[in-house]
Backbone as a ProteinNet text record, in pm:
[ID]
protein_1_A
[PRIMARY]
XXXXXXXXXXXXXXXXXXXXXXXXXXXXXXXXXXXXXXXXXXXXXXXXXXXXXXXXXXXXXXXXXXXXXXXXXXXXXXXXXXXXXXXXXXXXXXXXXXXXXXXXXXXXXXXXXXXXXXXXXXXXXXXXXXXXXXXXXXXXXXXXXXXXXXXXXXXXXXXXXXXXXXXXXXXXXXXXXXXXX
[TERTIARY]
6099	6062.1	6178.7	6295.3	6427.3	6416.7	6388	6388.8	6300.3	6160	6040.5	6095.4	6156.1	6226.1	6302.8	6373.1	6489.1	6453.1	6288.5	6255.5	6199.1	6158.9	6061.3	6138.9	6276	6377.5	6423.8	6438.4	6454.4	6348	6262.7	6107.1	6110.3	6111.2	6139.2	6198.3	6344.2	6457.5	6433.4	6370.8	6375.4	6265.9	6133.9	6036.3	6061.1	6190	6201.6	6322.3	6396.8	6481.3	6416.5	6285	6238	6149.8	6087.3	6039.9	6121.5	6280.9	6340.5	6377.4	6414.8	6437	6346	6218.2	6103.4	6096.6	6140.4	6147.2	6254.3	6353.2	6483.1	6424.8	6386.5	6348.8	6251	6150.2	6043.1	6107.4	6223.4	6315.9	6414.7	6494.1	6576.5	6525.7	6402.3	6363.5	6440	6492.9	6555.6	6481.8	6363.6	6260	6114.5	6019.3	5885.4	5797.8	5654	5575.8	5538.7	5568.4	5585.4	5714.2	5809.8	5956.2	5966.7	6036.1	6069	6193.3	6221.3	6359	6359.6	6495.8	6519.2	6616.2	6534	6559.2	6565.8	6641.9	6666.8	6639	6679.3	6654.4	6505.1	6431.4	6315.9	6264.9	6234.7	6208.4	6076.7	6031.3	5905.2	5879.1	5745.9	5693.6	5652.9	5733.7	5681.2	5546	5453	5319.6	5331.1	5356.2	5339.4	5487.1	5493.4	5628.5	5583.1	5564.2	5523.6	5626.5	5565	5674.9	5765.5	5708.7	5756.5	5792.7	5759.3	5754.4	5764.9	5816.5	5790.9	5722.5	5622.1	5522.2	5573.3	5613	5639.3	5560.5	5547.1	5466.9	5520	5542.1	5649.1	5573.8	5631.2	5593	5495.9	5481.5	5416.7	5290.8	5275.3	5164.7	5172.6	5270.4	5286.9	5310.2	5280.5	5319.9	5374.2	5494.1	5624.6	5613.5	5613.9	5657.8	5804.8	5860	6024.6	6001.9	6060.4	6084.8	6171.8	6120.6	6236.7	6379.2	6394.5	6503	6610.6	6579.2	6650.2	6743.1	6701.7	6793	6898.3	6927.1	7072.7	7141.3	7093.3	7210.4	7209.9	7136.9	7117.5	7101	7142.5	7143.7	7034.7	6996	6868.7	6899.6	6858.6	6877.6	6731.9	6756.6	6633.1	6629.5	6524.7	6550.6	6495.1	6399.9	6329	6360.6	6406.4	6420.9	6316.3	6200.5	6092.1	6036.8	6097.3	6047.9	5966.8	5908.8	5795.9	5852.1	5991.1	6052	6159.3	6236.1	6342.3	6410	6538.9	6636.9	6612.7	6547.6	6547.8	6627.6	6665.7	6781.3	6718.5	6761.6	6712.6	6837.1	6847.2	6999.1	6938.6	7088.6	7068.9	7206	7228.5	7361.3	7336.1	7486.8	7463.1	7612.3	7622.5	7710.4	7829.3	7960.4	8067.6	8064.6	8036.4	8085.3	7943.7	7957.5	7850.7	7904.6	7813.1	7859.6	7768.1	7896.1	7819.9	7783.8	7824.7	7754.9	7581.8	7619.2	7445.7	7352.8	7426.4	7309.5	7278.9	7386.9	7379.7	7257.9	7267.5	7201.9	7025.4	7018.4	6906.9	6815.7	6924.1	6853.5	6852	6877.8	6873.9	6707.5	6693.5	6555.5	6458	6504.3	6395.3	6338.3	6404.5	6388	6339.4	6386.8	6360.1	6163.7	6126.4	5993.2	5922.6	5955	5861.1	5766.5	5597.4	5542.6	5539.6	5650.1	5674.4	5787	5891.1	5983.8	5935	6018.4	6006.9	6061.5	5946.1	6035.5	6163.9	6254	6320.5	6451.2	6426.3	6535.6	6658	6780.2	6891.4	6870	6905.9	6906.1	7066.7	7081.9	7220.1	7226.1	7359.9	7395.2	7524.2	7525.9	7657	7700.4	7800	7837.8	7960.4	7961.6	8067.3	8088.6	8189	8269.7	8307.5	8238.2	8233	8293.7	8387.7	8417.1	8310.5	8190.3	8106.6	8004.4	8026.6	7973.7	7944.5	7857.6	7878.5	7735.6	7774.5	7636.9	7582	7498.2	7410.9	7330.7	7363.9	7297.6	7206	7075	7020.7	6900.9	6973.8	6936.1	6833	6716.7	6629.1	6505.9	6512.1	6403.6	6243.5	6172.5	6028.6	5932.9	5848.8	5774	5722.3	5672.4	5570.3	5649.7	5693.2	5778.8	5677.8	5570.3	5473.3	5497.6	5522.1	5527.2	5662.3	5763.5	5903.9	5869.6	5821.1	5828.9	5755.8	5658.9	5602.7	5741.2	5781	5872.2	6000.4	6036.9	6144.8	6098.8	5999.9	5901.6	5918.1	5869	5846.6	5993.1	6108.2	6246	6273.3	6244.5	6323.8	6257	6128	6079.9	6066.3	6071.4	6090.5	6254.3	6295.2	6477	6508.6	6423.4	6494.9	6441.3	6321.8	6276.4	6370.1	6365.8	6474.7	6617.9	6652.6	6783.5	6778.4	6683.6	6656.5	6656.9	6569.1	6522.2	6694.3	6787.2	6901.6	7011.6	6934.5	7007.4	7123.1	7104.6	7214.2	7172	7300.4	7307.3	7288.3	7194.5	7245.7	7314.5	7398.5	7490.1	7427.7	7488.8	7472.5	7556.4	7535.4	7621.3	7634.2	7768.4	7776.1	7729	7616.8	7577.8	7685.8	7666.1	7769.7	7664.5	7711	7619	7716.3	7566.7	7666.7	7672.2	7763.3	7786.6	7645.8	7583.3	7472.2	7507.1	7635.5	7661.4	7623.7
7578.9	7504.5	7487	7490.9	7495.3	7621.5	7691.1	7847.5	7835.7	7775	7718.9	7647.5	7549.9	7429	7471.7	7573.5	7622.6	7736.2	7792.8	7894.4	7794.7	7729.1	7623.2	7563.9	7483.7	7447.2	7560.3	7705	7770.9	7773.8	7813.5	7782.8	7678.9	7571.4	7418.6	7404.5	7456.5	7453.6	7486.8	7595.4	7641.4	7591.5	7555.6	7494.1	7357.9	7263.1	7194.6	7171.5	7265.4	7251.8	7295.4	7358.9	7376.6	7266.2	7159.5	7027.5	6969	6914.1	6846.1	6913.9	7016.2	7086.5	7046	7073.1	7064.8	6919.4	6846.8	6663.1	6645.3	6687.8	6682.7	6746.6	6874.6	6920	6837	6791.3	6683.3	6590.7	6518	6397.3	6445.7	6548.5	6580.6	6629.4	6722.9	6788.2	6902.3	6979.8	7083.3	7182.9	7173.2	7270.2	7197.1	7220.7	7165.6	7291.2	7247.5	7326.9	7371.8	7537.4	7564.8	7594.6	7558.3	7606.8	7774.8	7825.2	7972.7	7999.3	8005.8	8033.9	8130.2	8155.5	8281.5	8270.3	8302.3	8234.8	8346.6	8384.9	8469.9	8627.4	8631.9	8730.5	8788.9	8664.1	8699.8	8577.6	8631.7	8587.7	8568.9	8443.8	8406.2	8264.3	8196.5	8087.2	7998.3	7901.3	7807.6	7755.8	7806.6	7734.7	7639.8	7635.1	7516.4	7491.7	7323.7	7311.4	7237.1	7310.6	7252.6	7193.3	7129.3	7051.5	7172.6	7271.1	7379.7	7496.9	7516.5	7639.6	7650.4	7725.5	7720.8	7830.8	7822.6	7940.8	7963.7	8129.8	8182.6	8294.6	8272.1	8410.3	8490	8626.1	8696.6	8762.4	8822.5	8852	9005.3	9007.1	9141.7	9083.3	8953.4	8861.2	8874.5	8891.4	8916	8740.2	8687	8554.4	8593	8486.1	8525.7	8399.2	8380.6	8218.1	8239.5	8135.3	8136.2	7982.8	7998.4	7879.6	7776.8	7676.8	7571	7531.8	7592	7628.2	7703.2	7792.4	7903.6	7772.3	7688.9	7629.5	7579.2	7549.6	7552.5	7611.5	7752.1	7847.8	7968.8	7940.6	8018.9	7935.1	8014.6	7934	7983.8	7874.2	7840.4	7855.3	7961.2	7943.6	7878.9	7819.9	7753.5	7750.5	7839.4	7882	7799.4	7723.9	7664	7479.5	7454.2	7298	7194.7	7250.7	7140.2	7179.7	7246.1	7294.8	7392.5	7427.9	7522.6	7636.3	7638	7752	7779.8	7925.1	7928.4	8044.8	8087.1	8153.5	8300.4	8392.6	8568.1	8640.8	8746.6	8827	9001.6	9057.3	9186.8	9255.1	9370.4	9452	9570.4	9594.2	9706.4	9782	9924.1	9986.4	10081	10066.6	10146.1	10219.6	10331.1	10409	10327.6	10331.6	10210	10239.8	10353.6	10371.7	10346.9	10217.4	10105.9	10023.4	9951	9797.6	9736.8	9632.9	9554.9	9419.8	9360.4	9246.2	9279.5	9443.5	9471.3	9475.5	9515.2	9488.7	9398.3	9309.3	9155.1	9087.5	9086.2	9027.9	9103.1	9208.3	9283.3	9220.1	9220	9180.6	9033.5	8923.3	8783.1	8799.7	8867.3	8895.3	8912.2	9014.6	9051	8940.5	8886.8	8760	8663.1	8601.8	8528.4	8570	8650.4	8700.2	8711	8696.7	8731	8628.8	8648.2	8554.6	8466.5	8531.9	8468.3	8358	8374.7	8275.3	8114.4	8054.3	7926.9	7882	7794.3	7759.7	7677.3	7701.9	7573.9	7579.9	7696.3	7724.4	7803.6	7811.9	7914.2	8061.2	8143.8	8244.1	8307.2	8365.2	8414.7	8577.6	8602.3	8760.3	8759	8824.7	8859.4	8999.8	9061	9170.8	9190.4	9306.1	9359.3	9486.4	9523.5	9660.9	9725.3	9801.3	9903	10021.7	10117.4	10231.9	10361	10307.4	10437.3	10390.7	10260.4	10216.9	10045	9981.8	9853.2	9812.9	9680.3	9647.1	9495.4	9479.5	9393	9300.8	9141.5	9110.4	9006.3	9017.7	8935.5	8802.1	8702.1	8627.6	8478	8413.4	8374.6	8287.1	8179.4	8058.1	8154.5	8149.1	8199.1	8091.9	8083.9	7972	7921	7954.4	7963.2	8033	7977.5	8075.1	8191.7	8122.8	8274.5	8389.4	8381.4	8487.6	8567.6	8506.2	8593.9	8711.9	8791.2	8927.3	8998.1	8940.5	9001	8941.6	8882.4	8821.8	8952.5	8975.8	9072.3	9236.1	9260.3	9362.8	9383.9	9287.4	9261.1	9268.1	9193.5	9249.9	9357.5	9407	9537.9	9649	9638.8	9787.7	9710.8	9640.1	9575.7	9610.9	9521.9	9594.5	9763.5	9815.8	9972	10027.1	9999.4	10039.2	10028	9914.5	9848.3	9915.2	9961.6	10005.8	10146.8	10244.8	10361.4	10367.4	10261.5	10265.4	10275.5	10244.1	10199.8	10317.8	10441	10535.3	10550.1	10456.9	10444.4	10540.9	10563.1	10637.4	10544	10557.5	10509.7	10558.6	10478.6	10501	10589.2	10662.2	10758.3	10769.2	10716.5	10719.2	10882.4	10929.5	11105.7	11141	11271.6	11267.7	11316	11275.5	11324.3	11375.9	11507.6	11516.5	11486.9	11424.4	11370.4	11519.8	11510.6	11594.2	11573	11666.1	11644.3	11711.9	11707.9	11761.4	11683.6
8895	8975.9	9103.3	9058.8	9146.6	9226.5	9194.1	9263.8	9365.8	9337.8	9415.6	9531.9	9493.1	9569.8	9663.6	9611.1	9723.5	9855.6	9773.4	9856	9976	9949.8	10025.1	10126.9	10089.1	10159.6	10295.3	10236.6	10360.1	10434.7	10409.9	10474.3	10599.2	10506.8	10608	10693.7	10659.1	10743.7	10878	10922.1	11055.5	11115.8	11037.2	11093.1	11134.2	11053.1	11086.9	11202.6	11202.6	11318.3	11449.4	11447.3	11583.9	11641	11479.2	11539.7	11620.2	11564.8	11585.7	11746.4	11773.8	11907.3	11986.6	11962.5	12055.4	12096.3	12021.7	12052.3	12148.2	12106	12171.2	12337.2	12341.2	12467.1	12538.1	12464.3	12537.3	12595.9	12513.6	12572	12693.8	12681.5	12755.9	12899	12875.1	12978.1	13055.3	13018.7	13085.4	13156.1	13120.7	13207.7	13163.4	13260.3	13252.3	13269.8	13216.1	13275.5	13445.4	13452.5	13578.1	13622.3	13595.7	13602.8	13573.2	13630.2	13579.2	13549.8	13408.1	13317	13266.4	13221.1	13125	13047	12886.9	12767.3	12673.2	12593.9	12513.2	12553.1	12668.8	12790.7	12813.5	12817.6	12894.6	12975.6	13093.7	13264	13257.3	13300.3	13306.7	13340.7	13373.3	13390.6	13270.7	13242.7	13144.8	13170.2	13060.6	13046.5	12979.6	12856.5	12750.4	12678	12649.3	12582	12446.2	12336.5	12235.9	12141.4	12041.5	11918.4	11853.9	11859.6	11774.3	11868.5	11991.2	12071.4	12207.1	12293.6	12452.4	12461.1	12528	12590.2	12701.7	12731.9	12874.9	12914.8	13030.5	13052.3	13194.4	13125.8	13216.3	13343.3	13454.7	13517.7	13546.1	13404.2	13343.8	13295.2	13285.8	13233.1	13078.8	13010.7	12874.8	12824	12759.9	12699.3	12548.9	12594.3	12466.3	12442.4	12305.8	12234.1	12170.8	12226.6	12175.7	12111.8	11987	11881.3	11958.8	11966.3	11993.1	11963.5	11813.5	11781.7	11868.4	11920.6	11999.9	12093.2	12126.9	12240.2	12159.8	12041.1	11977.3	12013.8	12024.2	12017.6	12119.7	12261	12338.3	12463.4	12558.2	12740.9	12783.2	12861.6	12939.4	13074.5	13134.5	13311.9	13332.4	13456.6	13525.6	13666.4	13704.5	13844.3	13944.9	13898.4	13975.5	13969.8	13830.6	13836.6	13869.4	13859.1	13904	14048.2	14072.8	14231.3	14268.9	14327.5	14362.7	14426.8	14498.6	14564.1	14456.3	14497.8	14454.8	14513.1	14517.5	14587.1	14505.3	14608.9	14589.5	14663.5	14597	14634.7	14646.4	14793.8	14772.7	14798.2	14715	14763.7	14849.6	14902.6	15012.1	14972.5	14966.3	14954.4	15039.5	15124.7	15275.8	15249.8	15304.8	15326.3	15392.2	15372.6	15444.9	15591.2	15632.1	15786.1	15854.4	15897	15986.5	16043	16110.7	16167.7	16116.6	16042	15939.9	16004.6	16126.1	16193.6	16222.8	16271.4	16314.3	16251.2	16093.6	15956.4	15920.5	15897.7	15888	16008.7	16116.1	16195.6	16177	16167.1	16124	15996.2	15892.6	15760.9	15774.4	15873.1	15868	15955.3	16049	16108.2	15999.4	15916.9	15835.1	15721.6	15703.6	15589.9	15691.4	15810.5	15890.8	15932.4	15912.2	15953.7	15858.6	15697.7	15596	15602.2	15539.5	15548.8	15427.6	15356.9	15220.1	15195.7	15278	15335.8	15354.9	15237.1	15255.4	15432.2	15493.7	15632.8	15626.9	15705.2	15717.9	15645	15573.2	15460.7	15537.1	15482.6	15499.9	15441.4	15508.2	15508.2	15470.8	15336.8	15308.3	15308.7	15344.8	15327.5	15299.2	15160	15081.5	15126.4	15157.9	15148.5	15060.8	14966.4	14890	14896.8	14916.8	14922.8	14795.8	14783.2	14640.4	14690.1	14585.6	14628	14647.3	14647.3	14712	14817.8	14874.9	14977.3	15012.1	15085.1	15069.9	15041.3	14972.1	14899.4	14952	15002	15069.2	15004.3	14997.1	14930.8	15021.2	15033.3	15117.4	15016.1	15091.2	15007.6	15051.8	15022.3	15148	14997.7	15063.8	14952.8	14981.3	14863.1	14873.8	14866.2	14968.6	14960.3	14834.7	14743.6	14606.4	14514.2	14419.3	14318.9	14250.2	14238.1	14208.1	14308.9	14411	14499.1	14521.9	14426.9	14440.7	14453.3	14345.3	14356.6	14470	14530	14633.1	14747.2	14753.9	14870.4	14858.8	14730.1	14721.6	14746.6	14699.4	14779.2	14925.2	14982.1	15123.2	15183.8	15129.2	15182.2	15196.7	15101.8	15060.4	15108.5	15144.5	15197.5	15381.5	15436.3	15568.9	15565.2	15491.3	15535.6	15519.2	15430.6	15426.6	15549.2	15587.1	15734.4	15843.5	15847.1	15958.3	15944	15820	15821.5	15845.6	15841.1	15886.1	16008.3	16064.3	16240.8	16316.8	16245.7	16273	16264.7	16218.7	16189	16064.4	15983.7	15897.5	15750.6	15685.2	15593.8	15474.6	15365.4	15222	15176.7	15081.2	14973.1	14878.6	14784.6	14691.4	14609.8	14503.4	14363.8	14336.9	14332.6	14255.8	14151.3	14174.9	14015.7	13935.2	13810.3	13681.8	13604.8	13577.5	13437.5	13315.7	13209.9	13118.6	13025.1	12903.1	12802.7	12688.3	12676.7	12589.9	12434.4	12391.5	12249.3	12182.6
[MASK]
+++++++++++++++++++++++++++++++++++++++++++++++++++++++++++++++++++++++++++++++++++++++++++++++++++++++++++++++++++++++++++++++++++++++++++++++++++++++++++++++++++++++++++++++++++++

């Protein structure tokens, strides 16, 4: 009887922890259905917050069910926090020999003219010099969070084309052959 009680206590411990965490999550509201969150390495849209678990749908349309007890031991990143828009980033890597101001201006135009960009929001361009080239991050807010992947794709394709039209060279990391021993 004692062994059965001990086994039952271990089974119910995780279930009870998930229930308590679910109640705390509903009360505190760190995220809500419709928010885009990253939790336990999974990024997606919150579809349901249950008492025991949270249901997240990824960009690949996979539903991931995460026990609410994970909130005690893992961080949660909320990209939208109740808003319909979120900040998106497109990355560009250029050979270091170029006119940085011209590139910044051209990338800003690409973001401003995207059909997915939320009107009247700021556009940011961050440049970091690396040993192999210049890393440009084009940042802008998408109109609707569900269009974030279309927005990044639009910025990437149109931005790359615009940089090619400027006759710029893209950075290339030197090829290193790995020892397969």
